Structure formats: C-alpha cells, structure tokens
N, C-alpha and C positions, 0 to 999 in steps of 0.2 A: 575407546573414548565414548562417553555417554552423550546423548543429545543435550543434556543440561550444560555440558562444558563447551558446547558449540555456540560461539558468540559472533553474530554478524553485526558488528557495530562500528568498526573503524572505517571511516572512509576518510578520513583525515586529510590526506594530501591530494585529494582528487583533482583539485583545480589549481594548486600551487606547486605541483611536482616539477622537478627537473627531469631532463631526459633519462637520467640514471635511475630515478626512483618513480617513474611515472606509473600511475595506476592503470590497470588493464582490465577490461571487462571479462568476466569468466564466461559470458554467454556468446559474445561475438568477437572476442579477442582484440578489440580496438582500444587504443591507448587514449587516455584523456588528455586533451591538449590544454595548456595553461591559458589563462586570460590573455587578451591582446595587450598591446602597448599602453592602452588607456585604462587597463584594469577591468574591462568589460568581459563578461562571459555569459552564456545563455544555457539555461537548464530547461528541459522538457520534463513534465511530470504527469503521470497518470497511473491507473491501476485497474485491477480486475480484468486483465486482458483476455481471459478465457471467455469473456462475454457473459451471456445469461447462464444461469445454473442448469438449464436444460440442454445446453450445448454438449453434444456427445461426439462431435466431429473430430476432436483431437487437435484442432487448429485454433489459433487465436480468433478473436471477434472479427467478423467481416468488415466492420467499420474501421478497425485498426489496419487491417491488411490493405484495404482500399485507399488508405491515406499515407501509405509508406513513402511514395514519391514526394508528397508535401512535407512529411516529417523530415526526410533526408535533405530537402532543400532549405530547411530553416537555419542551417549552419550552427547547430547547437554543439556545445562542448560536452554535454552530458544528458543522458536520458535516465530518469529515476522512476522505477515502478513501485507503487505503494502496496504491492502484494497481490496474492491470488493470480499470479502470472499464468499458472497452469490449472487445468481441471484435474489432471493426474500427471504429476511430474515424470514418473517413470515411463508411462505409456505414451505420453504426448511429446516428449522432447525431440524425437526425430522429425516429427511433422513441424514443430516450431522452428527447428534448425533449418529446414528446407524452405519454409514459407516466410519466416520472420527474421531470425537472427542473421542468416547469411545475406539478407538483403538490406538490413538496417545499417546505415553508415554513421551511426552515433554510438559511442560507448554506452553500454546498457547495464544497469544494476537493479537488483530487486530486493525489497524488504520482504521476507518470507511471510506469507499468509497461511491460513489453515489449509487451503487447497494445495499449497506447494509442498506440504509435508506428508507425502504419501507413504513414507517409510524412511528408515535411517539411510538406506542405500541411495535413495533418490535425493535425500537431503545432502549427503556428502558429495554427490556427483557434481553439484553446482557450486559448492563453496570450497575453494581449494584448501588442501591440507598439506603441510602446516602453513601458518601465516608467513608470508614473505613481504618485503617492501614493494614488490611489484604486483601484489594482489590487492584487490579492493576489500577483501574480507579477511578476518583473522579467526583462527581456531585455536582456542587456548585450553591447555590441559591444566590440572591443578598446579598452582604455584607459578604459572607463567606471568610475566610482566606485560602490561598493556603498553604498546609502543606509543610514542608521543603523537599527539594529534597536531597536524600541521595545516589543516584546512577548515572549511566552514560547513562540512556535510557529515552527518552521522546517520547510519542506518541501524535501526534497532530491531531486535527479534522479540515481538510481543506475543508470540505463540508459546514462549517459555514462561513458566511460573504463572500460568493463567492470566497473563496480561500485566503482571507486575514487573517492574524494572529492578532487578536485584544483582548482587554480586558484581562481576566484572563490568556489566553494562552500566550499573549505577555508578561504579567507581570511575568509569570512563567519563561520564558527565560531571561528576563531582570534583575529581582531582586534576582535571585538565583545563581549568578555567583560564589560565594564561594564554591558551591557544585559541580562545574564543573571541579575542579582541580583533574581530575581522569585519565589523560592520554588519554582517548578516550571517546567521547560523541556521542551517536547514536540518531539521531532524525528521527522518522518514521512518514511518512505522505502518504496519497494516492496520492494527486496531486503533481507533481513536480513544485511547485510554483516558485522555483528557476530558472526555464527554461523559463517561460512565457515572461518576458520582457528582456531577455538576447539574443542578436543576435547570440551568440555562440551555443545556444541550441534550440532556439524556433522553428527553421525549422525542427528539428529532430523528434519532437513529435507532428506532426500536428493532429493526430487522438485522442489526449488526451482530457479528460475533462479539461476545462479551464474556467477562469473567463470571464465575458462579458465585464467588464470595466477595467480590470487590478487589480493587488493586491498591497499590501503595502510591498512586500518582499524587493525590492531594497532600499526603503526609510527607513523602520523601522526595518525589521528583519535582513537584511544582516549586518548592523553595529553591531548588537548584536553578530552575529556569529564571526565577526572579533575580538570582545573583548574576547569571549570564546576561540578563536583560539590562543590567547596569552598564554594560560595555558594548552590547551588540543587540540587533533585532533578531528575535527567535521566531522562526516559522516552523511550527510542528505540523507536518503534512501526513495525513493518513489516507487509507483507501478501503475501509470496510464500509460500504455504502449499500444499503438494502435496495432491492429491485423496485420498490415503490417510490424511491427518491425522486423529487421533482426536477432535479438538476444533477449533472455530473460534478458540480462544483459547490462546495460550501466554503465560505471565506469570512472569518470573523476576527476582528481585532478584539482580543479578550482583555488585554491590559496594556499599559505603555510598553512597547517593544516586545510584546508577546502576541502572536497571531496564530489562531487555529484554522487549519485548512483541511478539507477532504477533496479528493479527486479520484473518481473511478467510473469506468464505463460498463455498459450492460448489453452492448450490441443493439442499441435502441437509437431512435432519432435524436435524443438529447445528448448523445455521446460527445465528449469534449476533453481536450487535454489542456493543462496549464503551461504557460511559458513564463519563466522568470528571467528577465534581463537584469543581470546583477552588475552594479557599478560600485566603485569604492565607497560611495556615500549614500547609495540608495538602491532599491529594487523596483523595477517597473514590471507590473503583472499584466498579462493578457491571456486570452483564451483562444484555442483553436477548435472549432467545431469539426467533427469527423464526418458530418453529414451535410454540411453546407448551410446549417441554420444560422440565423443572425443572433449573435450573443452580446450580452451586455458586458461591461467591465467586471472582472471577477469579484470585486468588492461589493457588487450589487447583490450577490447571492449569500447574504448574511442570515443570521437567525431569524430576524424579522421577516425577511423575504420568504424563507422556508415555511414559517408558520402561516403566512398569508396564502400559501399554496395548498394547505391541508384541505383535503376533500375536493380538490379541483382537478382530479385526474380525467382521463379521456372517457371514463365510463365503461360499462360492460359491453363487449362486442358480441352481440347475439349470433352473428354469423359464424363466429368461431366456437360456438357451443359444442358442436360435434368433435372438434379438435381437442377442446379442453376435456371433454368426457373421455375421449380415447387416451389422453395423457394420464388421466387419473386411474382408469381401470387397467391400464397396462403397466403401471408402476408397481414394483414389488411391495412397496410400503402399503398400498391399498389392500393387497391380498393377505399380507401379514395381519393387518388390522381386521380384515374380514374373518380370518381364521381364529383370531383371538376372541372376536365378538361371538362367533359360533360356539367356541369352547366355553365362554362365560355363560351364555344362554343355556347350554347343555348342563353345566354344573348347577345353575340356579334351578332349573326344572327338576333335576334329580333330587335336589335338596327339598323342594316344595312337595314332592310326591312321597317323601318319607313319612 
C-alpha cells in the first residue's frame, strides 16, 4: 500500500460513539467518552509537541511535560494534536511512550506533520491498518468506501499532494454533508493551507511548511466549507507555526460560520494550548498557558494583533552569541555550505587563470 493511499481523515464518531463503536487513541489506547447529559464535551488542542527544531533529546517539549498534571485535570474528552508531534517518529516513539503517552489520561490523536513522516514504516506504525470502527483513523486501498461520518471532527493529512486535499479526503468533506449538521465542525490539519493563497494571512506565516506550487484550497476546498457553514460553524485548526511567531495562538473569524485557527508550541515562554468547550448550540474558547503566563481570550490573537506584533521581538541576546556561534559551526549544513563555497572558489580561480 502506497503512502498516497493512506488517509488520516475520519474521525467521525469521536464524540458521539456508543460503547460498541467508541473511538480509541492509537497512541495511548484510551477510549473517547461521549458528551455528557447536557451535550457538553471538552477538546484540548495544540501541536508541534517536539518543541523547538533544535531539540535533539527525543522527548516532547519540556513545557508540555511539565503541564501533564494540569492537562489531565481538565477532564477533557479529547486531545487533538495539529501535527509535528515527533522530531523523528521512529527514533523517538519509545521516549514519548515513557514520558508522555503512558501518563496522559486523555484520548490523543494527531494530524500528521512533516516531522511525523520519517518513513513509511514509522507512518504505518501509528495509524492502524486496516480501518476498523474502533479506530480513529482509516487506511483505504483503491476502491474502498469511506465509512459514514457520525461526528464533528475530521483529521486531514496535508503532507500528501503537497498540501492539496484530493481524492478520498476531498470526497470525505464533499459527500458527507448530511453528517455535518452538528452545530460545530472541527477540521484538524498540520498545514494552514487556508492561508497560503490568501493575502489576509499568507504574510503572517512565512516560516511555515507550505506547498511549492500552490494548493487546491481556494478552488475546491473552500466552496465545500461554505456549504457546511450553512448548517454548522466550521473551525479549521492547523499547527504549522514558525519559531518567530508572537503567540502560540492565531484565531480569526474569516467569514460567517468559518473560523481559521492555529495552535502550536515551541518550548518557549509563549507556549499555550487551546480549550474548546463544546455545547449543542455554541463553543466557548479559552487558552491554557504552559508556563504560567497571563493570556487573553483566544479571539484576541487575530490577524490585526499579529501584524501589530511585527518587529516587537525580544531582540538579540548578545550573551548567547557564543552559543549561537557554536550551533552554527557544529551543524553539518554549515560545513556542506563551506565545502561548496570552497569548491566554487576553486573552480572560478582555475577558470580565470586559463
């Protein structure tokens, strides 16, 4: 089975399952509990849990691990990761199991990011084969039918097709509209493909993983969102957030019943998770700082707020100059670049001497 045929997109009955067909996390094996008698359930959302890209420990971000007791105490029904869960899925899984998955008391699911796809073996290791009704994910071979969607959560694989949503993933959104009459629909992806070709947002996420040639979001996906938005509020939540981001949260109401969100941590003081308290007729959003910082309501961190923060970073820390220098000169990319530069200089000198 090729990677192209691997679709991580059905979460369908995550929150409305019966005991017979309850969804179960492939990471910590916990079963998703249904909403309570009032119809309320709680979702925790975050991403980029390997922390900063310089993290080579093989463990999740320290801010996440330090907050496990708080996360477990929230009584959430579901914990959704917006991708880049691992730095290296194959090498780091055992450490994640020991330090994170085994201690987490909330069913956990992940939308695959570019760092999660270290190879086909590691990809298959975490997404069950084949699809069953007790699994949160589905693996489809050619000709397989998409099972009915029974809930309000969909996890998409945006590392396929260079960020475009095609084939079975597109059909899942397009042909299951009758199941989206739920008040709230949560679409989880790693890449904020909604931002790439939109002038309102594209300049805000310059450090993100993005497609080389553009995606089909505006042409094919957004019209589907508009149709769903006639019956439910769509929250598209992504997690590819560059290291220079001023906040772990981006929250923008884009159009009536369509809201774009980003949430990702970097093992920095700004690290925060989102909490969605979902009721039959509304969603109440709040934020949890992983470092004890005072946070505003998530809706504060919109496009206007982000633009206002441009150029207002902490500034260069001169005392860390020796560390920065060491990180540069000990990285193999530096020496590959130096070797190429020397080769180029040598070729030019030989040419000029002819």
